[in-house]
Structure formats: C-alpha cells, structure tokens
N, C-alpha and C positions, 0 to 999 in steps of 0.2 A: 244670520242675515237672510232676508227673504229674497232669493234670487229667482229669475224666471224658471230655471231648471227645478228649483225646490218647489215652486208652485205647480209646475207640470207633474212632478212626482206626487205631491200631496193630494192633488185633485184628480189624479189619474187621467190627465189630459192626453189626447191623441191628435195627430195631424188631421185636419179637416180638408178632405179632397172633395171636389175640386176647388172650393172657395179659398182655402188658405187659412193660416192660423192654427190654433189648437182648441179642442173642445172636449166636453164630457156631458152626455145627457144626464140631467139630474132629476127630471120628472117627465113622466108620460102618463096621461090619464088612463085609468083602466076601463073607461067607458068610451064608446065611440058613437059617431053619428052616421046613420045610413046614407049612402050616396044620394038617393032621391030626396032626402031632406036638406041637402046642401045645395048651394048655388051650382049651376051647371059646370063651372070651370073645374070643379074637383072630379066629377065623374064617378068616384068610388068612395067607399067608407073611409072616414078619417077619425082619428082619435080626437077627443074634445080639446085637448091642449097638450103642450110640451114645453120644456125649458132646458136650457144648457148653460154651462159655464163656457166662456169664449175668451181666448187670450191671443193678443198680438204681441209680437216681438220685433226688433229692428229688421230681422231678415224675413218677416212674413207680412202679408197684407190680406185683407178681405177683398177678393176680386169682385169687380162689378157683376151684379146678378140681380134678379128680381124674383119675387115669390108670389104665389097666388093668394096668399093670406097676409094680414097685417102682422108685423113683428115689432115687439117692444124691446129696446136695448136698455140695460141697466148698467151703470158704471160702478165698479166695486173698489178696485185698488190700482195703484200705479200711476203711470204718466198719461197725459191726455191722448185721446184718440180722435183723429180727424175723420169725419164721415162726409162723403159726397152723396147727394141724392139728385138724380136726374128725373125730373117730373114729366108726366104725360103731356103737359102743355108746352114743352120745349124749354122750360126754365130749369135752373139748377139751384140747389141750396147746399151750403156747407155748414156743418155743425161740429162743434168740438165737445166731446164727452169728457168730463173730468170733474175734479172737486172744486176748482176755483170759480165759484159762482159769481164772484165780483168781476171776473174777466170774461163774462159771457159763455162760460162753460155750463153744460147741463149734465145732470145725473141720469137722466132718462129721456129717451126719444122714441116715438112711434114712427115706423116706416110703413106707410100705407101699401096695400097690395098693388102690384104692378109698377111700383117706383123702382128704378134702377138704383142700387145702393152698393157702395164700396167703402172701405175704411183702411186707415193705416195709422201706425203709432206716430205721434208728433215727433219732429226732428229732435234728436238727442235723448229720446226716451228709452228706458230699459224694457218696460213691459206695460201693457194695459190689460187688466182683467175685467171682463164684462160678463153679463149674462144676457140671454135673449129668451123671450117667451112668445110662443105663437099659439093662435087659436083660429081654426082648428090646428091640431098638432102637426108639426112639420113632417112632410113626406117628400122624398126625393123627386117624386113625380111633379111636385109643385115648384121646383127649382129650375131657373133658366140662366145659364151662363151668358155674360155679355160678350158680344162680338165687337172687338176694338174698332174696326173700320166703320161698321154701321152706327156705333155710338158716336164716333167723331163726326160722321155725316149729319146725324140728327142733333148733336149738341156741340157745334164748332167752338163755342166760347169756353167749353170745358176740356178742350183738347189735351192740355198738359196733365190734368188730373186723370183723365181717361187713360192716357198713356201709362201713368204711374200705377193705375189700379186695374190693369188688364194684363194678360199674358200673351 
C-alpha cells in the first residue's frame, strides 16, 4: 500500500522549512541568467528553472508566502489539496488541486509572482503529492513568509483561512 511515509522514503522527501510540507528538488537548470538581464526584483544571477516534488499530509500545510517569480503547481497523487491565493487587488481565490475534474478540481495552477499563496490537504485526506516548477529557478532570496496580522488586516474576508495557513 502506498502510504505517506512510503512516498517520503521512495522520493527522498525532506521537511521544507519554513513553508511546511515535504519536498525534493528534482530539476535545476545547469544554465543561469545574469542579474542585469533579469527584472530588478532579482538583483543577482538565477538558474533558468527548477522543479520539486512537494507533499502535504494531515499534520502539515504550506504556510502563506509569496515569491518573486511565477510558480506552477502540478497535482500527481493522493487526496485533494486546497489552495488560497491572496491577490494584490485585495481579492482572494480558492482553488482545489485534485483529480476530480467534474467537481471543479484542477490538475495544474499557476501562481503569479507577488501573490500570497498557501495550501493544505483537504479534510480527511491522507496525503497530496504535487510538483512545482519555477522560472527563473527558485532561490530562497525570492521567498517571503506571510505575517498573520498584516495579512488579516489586508484581507479580512479571508481571516479564517489566513489563521489556518500561518504560524
């Protein structure tokens, strides 16, 4: 039987701090882009692209954060994953990643740069295995952790979800 621990072992997943969940980098371009050729928000050289496996379990969640680059999520296995996106215009969007396309689930979603994002396994789920791809490749300098109080002040309608997706 495919259990969360078996997947962690098979894919060599490790805890992902500070975001939460488990991950393993599966691809990083061996080419990079010089800092001056990139938009100013990067400031330094970045790899052209990167990809990871990413898994959520009932005791983990992806804490609200935002990135300087776009990130594409791909749903692979398991139970549905609920994602919250807090958009720069003050609105919010909730997306369910999963296989049941007839019930408004999606297999893939792009999160635009600068959008606050967080995710958790749907209630009752055992695990959700996803992947993410970024271009340029992810660098920790491009990661910003969400501040609970500031996010609630900016997005009061999402208070309960912000509480669930922050530490």
